[in-house]
C-alpha positions in Angstrom: 11.0 1.5 10.7 8.4 3.7 8.9 8.6 5.5 5.6 5.8 7.6 4.1 5.0 8.8 0.6 4.5 12.4 -0.2 0.8 13.2 0.0 -1.0 12.9 -3.3 -4.3 14.4 -4.4 -6.7 11.7 -5.8 -9.6 12.9 -7.9 -12.1 10.7 -6.1 -14.3 11.4 -3.1 -13.0 9.8 0.1 -15.8 7.3 0.3 -15.2 6.1 -3.2 -11.4 5.8 -2.7 -12.0 4.0 0.6 -14.3 1.5 -1.2 -11.6 0.9 -3.9 -8.8 0.5 -1.4 -10.7 -2.1 0.6 -11.2 -4.2 -2.5 -7.8 -5.9 -2.9 -8.5 -6.9 -6.5 -7.9 -3.3 -7.4 -4.6 -3.1 -5.5 -2.9 -5.0 -8.4 -3.3 -1.8 -10.5 -1.1 0.2 -8.1 1.9 -2.1 -7.7 5.3 -1.6 -9.4 6.4 -3.7 -12.4 8.7 -5.8 -10.2 5.6 -7.4 -8.7 4.4 -10.5 -10.5 1.9 -13.3 -10.0 -0.7 -10.9 -8.4 -3.8 -12.7 -7.2 -6.6 -11.2 -5.1 -9.6 -12.8 -3.4 -11.8 -10.6 -1.1 -9.7 -9.1 1.7 -6.5 -11.0 0.8 -4.0 -10.8 -2.1 -0.7 -12.5 -2.9 2.2 -11.7 -5.2 5.9 -12.1 -5.8 8.4 -9.3 -5.7 11.1 -10.3 -8.2 14.3 -11.4 -6.5 12.9 -11.0 -3.0 9.9 -12.9 -1.7 6.3 -14.1 -2.0 4.0 -11.9 -0.1 0.4 -12.4 1.2 -1.4 -9.3 2.4 -4.8 -9.1 4.2 -6.8 -6.1 5.3 -6.3 -5.9 9.0 -8.0 -2.5 9.7 -10.7 -0.5 8.0 -11.9 2.9 9.1 -13.0 5.8 6.8 -9.7 7.6 7.1 -7.2 4.7 7.6 -6.8 1.3 6.0 -4.1 -1.2 6.9 -2.8 -4.1 4.9 -0.7 -6.5 6.9 1.5 -9.4 5.7 0.1 -12.8 6.6 3.4 -14.3 7.5 6.7 -13.4 9.2 8.5 -13.6 5.8 10.4 -11.7 4.8 9.6 -9.7 8.0 6.4 -8.4 9.7 5.1 -5.3 8.0 2.0 -3.2 7.3 1.0 -0.8 4.5 -1.1 2.1 5.8 -3.4 4.2 3.6 -4.3 7.5 5.1 -7.3 9.3 3.5 -8.1 13.0 4.1 -11.1 14.4 2.3 -10.1 17.6 0.5 -13.5 18.4 -0.9 -16.5 16.5 -2.2 -14.5 15.3 -5.3 -11.0 14.8 -4.1 -9.0 13.1 -1.3 -5.5 13.5 0.0 -3.7 10.1 0.2 -0.6 9.2 2.0 0.8 5.7 1.8 3.1 4.4 4.6 5.2 1.3 5.1 5.8 0.2 8.7 8.0 -2.9 9.2 10.0 -4.7 11.8 13.5 -4.7 10.2 16.8 -5.2 12.0 18.9 -2.0 11.9 21.2 -3.1 9.2 18.4 -4.2 6.9 16.5 -1.0 7.6 19.5 1.0 6.4 19.7 -0.9 3.1 15.9 -1.1 2.6 14.9 2.5 3.4 15.5 3.9 -0.2 13.8 1.0 -2.0 10.8 1.2 0.4 10.6 4.9 0.0 10.4 4.4 -3.8 7.8 1.7 -3.3 5.4 3.8 -1.2 5.8 6.8 -3.6 5.2 4.6 -6.6 2.0 3.1 -5.1 0.7 6.5 -4.1 1.6 7.9 -7.6 -0.3 5.0 -9.4 -3.3 5.4 -7.1 -3.5 9.1 -7.7 -2.9 8.7 -11.5 -5.5 5.9 -12.0 -7.8 6.7 -9.1 -7.4 3.0 -8.3 
């Protein structure tokens, strides 16, 4: 299952946004309030989603236009967060955040709405704060 945020314009050059997105200590500024116990160290971060699960993410892919964070365990299910960067001009970047996960069909139906809200909220916060 995949859900994508609406594209957002971030007032940062693509190279600067890339550097910020590949520093997971900054990712804590873009997570929703339901995320607690956020801790980051280099290319890995961990946190708790209230009422759901403990999550550990690591950067699994880095290229100038595409960054992937993958969960480090199979719990609650295998998934990736994708960050697509498209340079608009020398001072701004178009960002799209996508969630890609291996959910069974029933869970996918129930989770689609909350996951859509999650990727939109992450993209909103990154655009608002420039991460």
